[in-house]
C-alpha positions as a Markdown table, in Angstrom:
| # | Residue | x | y | z |
|---|---|---|---|---|
| 1 | Unk | -5.4 | -14.6 | -22.0 |
| 2 | Unk | -7.4 | -13.4 | -19.1 |
| 3 | Unk | -10.8 | -11.7 | -19.5 |
| 4 | Unk | -10.1 | -9.7 | -16.4 |
| 5 | Unk | -10.4 | -5.9 | -17.2 |
| 6 | Unk | -8.7 | -3.5 | -14.9 |
| 7 | Unk | -7.4 | 0.1 | -14.9 |
| 8 | Unk | -3.7 | 0.4 | -15.7 |
| 9 | Unk | -2.9 | 2.1 | -12.3 |
| 10 | Unk | -4.3 | -0.9 | -10.4 |
| 11 | Unk | -1.4 | -3.1 | -11.5 |
| 12 | Unk | 1.4 | -0.8 | -10.5 |
| 13 | Unk | 3.5 | -2.3 | -7.8 |
| 14 | Unk | 5.7 | -0.8 | -5.1 |
| 15 | Unk | 8.5 | -2.8 | -3.4 |
| 16 | Unk | 9.3 | -2.3 | 0.3 |
| 17 | Unk | 11.9 | 0.4 | -0.4 |
| 18 | Unk | 9.3 | 2.3 | -2.5 |
| 19 | Unk | 6.8 | 1.9 | 0.3 |
| 20 | Unk | 9.3 | 3.3 | 2.9 |
| 21 | Unk | 10.1 | 6.3 | 0.6 |
| 22 | Unk | 6.4 | 7.0 | -0.1 |
| 23 | Unk | 5.2 | 6.7 | 3.5 |
| 24 | Unk | 8.4 | 8.1 | 5.2 |
| 25 | Unk | 8.0 | 5.5 | 7.9 |
| 26 | Unk | 10.5 | 3.0 | 9.2 |
| 27 | Unk | 10.6 | -0.7 | 8.8 |
| 28 | Unk | 9.2 | -1.4 | 12.3 |
| 29 | Unk | 6.1 | 0.8 | 11.8 |
| 30 | Unk | 5.4 | -0.6 | 8.3 |
| 31 | Unk | 5.7 | -4.2 | 9.6 |
| 32 | Unk | 3.2 | -3.3 | 12.3 |
| 33 | Unk | 0.8 | -2.0 | 9.7 |
| 34 | Unk | 1.2 | -5.3 | 7.8 |
| 35 | Unk | 0.7 | -7.3 | 11.0 |
| 36 | Unk | -2.6 | -5.6 | 11.7 |
| 37 | Unk | -3.8 | -5.9 | 8.1 |
| 38 | Unk | -3.7 | -2.2 | 7.2 |
| 39 | Unk | -1.1 | -2.9 | 4.5 |
| 40 | Unk | -1.5 | -6.1 | 2.4 |
| 41 | Unk | 1.7 | -7.4 | 0.8 |
| 42 | Unk | 1.7 | -9.6 | -2.3 |
| 43 | Unk | 4.4 | -12.3 | -2.8 |
| 44 | Unk | 5.7 | -12.5 | -6.4 |
| 45 | Unk | 8.2 | -15.3 | -6.2 |
| 46 | Unk | 10.8 | -14.1 | -3.8 |
| 47 | Unk | 9.8 | -10.5 | -4.1 |
| 48 | Unk | 7.2 | -8.8 | -1.8 |
| 49 | Unk | 5.3 | -5.9 | -3.4 |
| 50 | Unk | 2.3 | -3.7 | -2.6 |
| 51 | Unk | -0.4 | -2.5 | -5.0 |
| 52 | Unk | 0.2 | 1.2 | -5.5 |
| 53 | Unk | -3.5 | 2.0 | -5.5 |
| 54 | Unk | -3.9 | 0.3 | -2.0 |
| 55 | Unk | -0.9 | 2.2 | -0.7 |
| 56 | Unk | -2.3 | 5.5 | -1.9 |
| 57 | Unk | -5.6 | 4.6 | -0.2 |
| 58 | Unk | -3.8 | 3.7 | 3.0 |
| 59 | Unk | -1.9 | 7.0 | 2.9 |
| 60 | Unk | -5.2 | 9.0 | 2.3 |
| 61 | Unk | -6.7 | 7.2 | 5.3 |
| 62 | Unk | -3.8 | 8.1 | 7.5 |
| 63 | Unk | -4.1 | 11.8 | 6.5 |
| 64 | Unk | -7.9 | 11.7 | 7.1 |
| 65 | Unk | -7.3 | 10.2 | 10.6 |
| 66 | Unk | -4.8 | 12.9 | 11.4 |
| 67 | Unk | -7.3 | 15.5 | 10.4 |
| 68 | Unk | -10.3 | 13.8 | 12.1 |
| 69 | Unk | -12.0 | 13.6 | 8.8 |
| 70 | Unk | -14.1 | 10.6 | 7.7 |
| 71 | Unk | -12.7 | 10.5 | 4.1 |
| 72 | Unk | -10.6 | 12.7 | 1.7 |
């Protein structure tokens, strides 16, 4: 058993389909975001997933950039 303590929301995963639905972006743009390190996939066996909390942060950052705001 691990001693690692974490909030429950930190362990929610999104698969690539969830990511596309949440971001409303196409595969090419999302692969570009991954390539440049703005989205960080996690390999779980043959499945690739993303931490929901990191995706939410990434979306907030994109909104802030579009509004020319430092942070939301």
